[in-house]
Residue, then its C-alpha position, 0 to 999 in steps of 0.5 A: x108916909x108912902x110916896x104917891x104918884x099922879x097918873x092919867x087915866x083914859x076912861x070910856x063914858x061907861x067906865x066914867x059913869x060907873x066910877x062916878x056912880x060907885x064914888x057916890x054910892x060908897x061916899x068915897x072919892x074916885x081915887x079911893x074907889x080905884x085904890x080899893x078896886x086894885x086891892x080887891x083885884x090883887x087879892x082875888x088874883x092872889x087867891x086864885x093863884x093859890x088854887x081857890x075858887x071865886x064865885x057868887x051865890x044868892x042868899x038862898x044858895x039856889x044859884x051860884x056863879x063861878x068867876x074865872x079871872 
């Protein structure tokens, strides 16, 4: 089992509201939401460093948006 560290996190009201919303929507506790967000951000950073692009596009592919991190 990997070692875990307890941290204190200061969030604005809007950030806390978003965390609560994501926690309910994804049926995950807040710690799991934050861990998943960190993994996702790490993966995005890694792929951008490798020269890949990160973007969203609509289902019909008529609109796409490049995300620069």
